[in-house]
N, C-alpha and C positions, 0 to 999 in steps of 0.2 A: 949299412944297408938302408934301403928306402921302403917304407911302409905307407899304403894308402888305405884311409878309412873312408868308406863311401856310404852315404845316406842317399838311397835312390830317389828319383822323382816318384811322387805318389798322387793319388787322386783323393785329396783331403776334403774336398767339397764336391757336391753333387754334380754330375755331368749335365744336369738340366740347366740350360742357359738362364731360364726364368728364375730359378732358385739362385743361381750365381749372382744375377743382377740384384735380386732383393737383398742378398747378404751383403754385397758390396755397397749398396746405398745406405745401408743401416749404419747410424752413428755408433752402434755397439760393435762394429767390426774390429775395432782396436781394443775392445775390452775382452774379447773372446779368448779363452785359454783352455786347453791348448789346441783344440781342433781346428780353429780358424786363424791361428797365428803360429807361424813357424818359429820354433825355438831350436837351439842346438841339440843334437842327438846325444843324450846323456850316456847311453850305453857305449857308443863309439869313443867318447871322450874318456870314459872310464877304462876302456881297452887301451887307449893311448897312454894312460898312466901306467898300466901293467907292462906295456911293450916298450917303455922308455929305455930300459937297460939293454934291449936287444937291437934297437934300431937307431941309427945316427939321424935320420931324417923321417919324420912322421907328418903326413899331409892329411888334413881333414877336408873333405869334399862333400858339400851338401847340394845336390842337384835342385832342391826345392827353393834355393835362394838365388844362386847364380848358376844358371845351367850352361856352363861353358865347356863344350865337348873336348876342348884341348887336352884335358887331363887324360883322355882315352889313349892319346898317342905318347904319353910319357913312359919312362921306364921305371918299374918298381921291382923289388925283390919279392914282395907279398902284397896282395890285395885282400882286404877284409870288408865284407858287405853285410850290413845288418838291415832287415826289412820286416815291416808289418805286412799283413796280408795283401792290402791294397797296393803295396810296393812290389810284390813278389814278381810279377812278369818283368818289370824293369830290372830288378836284381839279377834275374835269370839272363837277361840280355847283356848285363855288365859282366857276369861270370863267363858266359860263352866268349865274349870279346877278348878278355884278357887271357883265358886259357888258350885261345887260338894264337896268341902272341907268345905263348910259352911261359906265361907269368902264373904262378899258382894262386888260387883263390880260395878263401875260407867264407863260407856263408853262416850267418848266425841270426839271432833275433827271434821274434815271436813266430813267424810263419815257418821258418826252417825248423824251429823246435817242435812245432806241431806236425809238420809234414816233412820229416827228414828223408825219407825215400825218394820223394819227388825232388827235393832240393839238391840232393847229391848228384843228380844228373848234370848240374850246371856248376859244380865246384870240385876242387880237389878234396876238400874236407868240410864237414858240416858240424857246427858246435851246437849241441842240444842244451838249453837252459842257461844258467848263469856262468859267465865266462871266467869269473875269479876262481871257480872251483876246478877249472881244467886247463887254464892257460899255460901253466908250467909244462904240462905233458905235451900240449900242442907244439909249444916252441921247441921243446927238446926233439920231437920228431921232425919238425920242419928243418931244423939245422942239421939233422942226420939224413935228411932227404927220404924219410920214411913216414910221411903223413898218412894217417888212417882215413878211411872215408867218413867215419862217424866218431864223434867224441861226446861222451855224456858224463857229467859230473856225478859221482856216486852219492854225494851228500850236499846239502845246502851249505854254501860257503859262510864262514864266520864273518859277519858284518862288522865286528869290532876291529878287524884287520883291513877295512876298506881303504883304498887309496883315494886321494883327492883327484878328481877328474882333471884332464889337461885342458882347462878352459881356455888357456892361451893359444890353443890350436885354431880357435875360431877367429874370423875377422870381426872384430868388435863393431865395425861400422855397419855390419849387416844384421845385427841382433840387438834388440832392446830388452829381451827377457832371458834369464838364464835358468836352467834347470838344476835342482838340487833334490836328492832323495834322502829321506830319513828312515823309512821302513819298507819292508817287503813282505808279501804274503797276505792272505786274507782267509778267515775262517768260514766265510760264507761261500756258497756254491751256486750262485745265480746261474740260471739255465743258459744264458747267452754269453757268459763271461769265460775268459781263459786264464785269468789271474792266478786262481788257485792251482791251475795245472802247471804253470810256469814257475810261480814263486812258492807254492806250498800253501797249506791251510792254517799256518800259524804266523802271527805277527813276529817278525824279526826286526830288531831296532839297530840302527847305527848309533854310536856314541854322539852325545851332544857336542863333544869337542871336535868330532869329525865334521859335523854340520857347520860349525863355526869356522873351521878351517876352509871349507868350501866357500863360505861367504867372504872370508878375508881374500881369497884368490880372486873371486868375482870382482870385488871392489878394486882390486889392483889393476884389472884390465878394462873395466867398464868406463865408458864415456861419461856416464852420469855419476853424480855425487851419491845419490840414493838409488841404486839399480833396483829393477823390478825382478823378483825371483818367483819362479813357479816351482812349487814342491810337487814333484811328479807322483807321489804316493797315491795308491788307488783309494785309500781311505786314511789320510794322514792323522786325524785327530781321534781315532777309535780307542787308542790306549790313553785314557785321560791322564794317569799318573805321569807317564813319559812326556805326553804333550804339554802338560803344565810346566815341567822342568825345562822343556825345549823353548816354549814361548817366552818364559821369563829370561832365558838367555838371549832371545832375539831382541828384546826391548831396546838395549843400548845401541843395537846396530842401525836403528832407524831406517829399515828397509820397507819397501812395499812388497807384499807377497800375496800370491794366490795359490790355491790347491783344490784338492777334491776330497769330500768328506760326506757323511750322511746326516740326515735331518735330526738325528738325536742330539746334536750339539745344542740344539735350541732349548733344551730342558734346564740348562744350567746358566744362570745370569752371570755369575762370577767368571765362569770360563769364557763366555761371549765377550766380557769386557777385556779379558786377558788376550783373546784373539785379536781384538782391534788395537789394543795398546801395544802389541808386538808388531803391528804393521799389516795385519791381515785385512785386506779390503774387499776381497772377492773370493767366493767359494763356490765350486761347481757341486751341485747336489743331485743325485739321481732319484727323482721321484718316480720315474719309470711309467707309472700308470695311476689313474684315479679310480680304477676298478679293483675291488678287493680280491676277486677270483684271479685276475691276472697277476696281481702281487704275490698271491699264495702259490701260484705255479712258478713264478720266477725265484722267490725265496721267502719263506714263511715270515722271517723277521720284519721284512718291509711292510707286510699287511698290518702289523701291530701299530704302526705309526700313522696309518692313512687318516684316521679320524682327527688327528692333530696337525695335519699338514698345514692348514690355513693359519692357525695361530702360531705355529712354529716359524713359518715364513715371516710373519709380521714381527715376531719377537726378535729373530736374528737380524733382520734388516733395520730394526730400531736402534741397533747398536752401530749403525753405519757400515754394516757388512753387506755387500751386494751379493745376491745369490743368482747364479746362472742355474736354472733348473732344467734338467733333461727329462724329456718325455719320449717314450717309445710307442709308435703307432703301428698297427698291424698285428697286435698280439691276438691270441686266439679268442678272447672275449670281446674284442673291439668290433663295434658296428659303426656305421657311418656317423653316429652322433658322438664319436670320440673326439672329433675335431672341434665342434663348437664348445664341448665341455672343457677341453684344455684351454682354449681361448677365454672362456668365462673365468676359469681358475686364475690364469695369469692376470687378467685385468682386475679381478676382485681382490687379489692378494697384494697387487703392486709389485709382483716378482720383477726384479731388475731386468732380467733377460731370460730367454728360453731357447734351448736347443731341441728341435724336433728331430728325433731319430727314427729311422724305419727298422723294424725288427730285422736283424740280419743274422742268418745261420752261419757263423764263422767256423772255419774248420777246427776241429778238436772240441767243440762245445756239445753239450747235451742237446741243445737246440738243433744243431746241425744233424746229429744222429736221429733225432726224432723226426725231422723234416724228411730225411732220406727214407726212413722206414715208412712214413705215411705217403710217400710219392709226391711231395709238395714242392720240390725244388724245380725252378724253371731251367736251371743249368747245373751240371754237375761241378763245372769248374768255372768260377766267375770272380776270381780273386781281384781284378781291377775294379770290381763293383762292390767291394767290401769296405766301403767308406761310411757305412751307416746312413746312407742317403739314397740308396738305390733299392729297387725291389727285385729280390731273387727267389721269391717263393709265392705260392698261392694262399692268400689269406683265408681263414676259415669262414668269416661272416661277412665278407664283402668281396667284390671283384678287384683284380689287379688295377683296373682303370679307376675305380672308386677310391682306392688307396692312394693312387698317384694324384688325382685331382684334389682329394681332401688334404693331402700333404702340402700341395702348392697353395690352396685356399688358406690354410692356416698361416703359412709364412707371409702371404699377402696381407693378412689382417693383424698380424702381431706388431707390425711396424707402422702405425699411423703417426702423424706428426704430433698429436696430442699426447700419445702414449711415450713417444721419444722425449718430449718435454718433461714428463713425470719422472722418467728414468734419469735424465740429466740432473734433476733436482736431488734425486736420491744420491747420485754420485757426489754432488757437492756436499751434501749432508755427511757422507762418509768421510770426506776430507776434513770436515769441521769437527766431527767427533774425534778423529784422530789427533788433531791439533789440541783439543781440549784435554785429552788423555796424557798427551806429552807435556802439557803445561802442568798437569797434576803431578807428573813424575818429577819435574824440576822443584 
């Protein structure tokens, strides 16, 4: 049997051409992970591992890398599509196409998990949540010709039983960065986030041996001696004890890696040294806002670190770890002065890079529910605009036009030639610190 695993085309970057141009001209475009750099879809590659015993041929198709429509005319026994919200409309088009050809389609991923009733109109079956917990039942029904419309795992799957993703399904010539996951879940309940709804509110960890097996597989297929790895965890370094065990195991691998974490890692010098020694060169940290009232509304624990933001940025980057800081504009306490304040913070701290995101009421979030209740949504269904760079609501303390103009102004002023030179110096320092640490290891 033949299985197609499809990652639909998405709107990863703002539809505004001026923003696209500014991002494309920035030297940082090749450092941005993961929002502005396409990496293989880890969920689909994980599904590929689960499905290996059931299918003789498995094809991974990523429309964001090579959009060759020829696959739409191929024959498959089953098509599985996974989509985030900004990919939803394209996922639905793919589902309709293959169903019209008599080929069964299964939809999964974040959007289908949060909007299953909508998604099931375009598929034979919708999988809600983590596929490992339900795939056996799905395949049994598929082979019996009795697929149900909805599948939901009754419990969180045991990550100690995780399979190594089928990294070999991707075309190694198309990717320079490979995804690996070490944990799932988050105890925080940020108003704009869906992680706790998809993965639960407890940290669940994969065995360190599993992570190392993933790295071994990546090294086998990578074109580079030292491949770049993106750890896809939403807060990889939150469990300090587990993280220390993992990072020590990474040191001999001599890989370069990036991830997402929170600013609290900056309080521990020994931990920062271990991060860099293990190959960590870049961490995306969600600062979200420089306004304490905004942070308290998002999640109270973030507000506790606000007064230390500046010194923690400088501490982390002094170890040669480049920070990509994310900031959300358009929050309820934001006035037009939010834009120069963010610019001042970025310049003053020497922050390596900044991603400016527009507050986005994603389906399934508390923010979406509140915006609907307050009548502030510009459209009820705007999935193709859910890329965190479009305005889909009425801001509380500025007009839609002011928010759009301020967003563009901020991007224009973040990337001066002088600023870029400073950031390149920081990147060089990062590499130097890494070499020094590796010499110490010898």
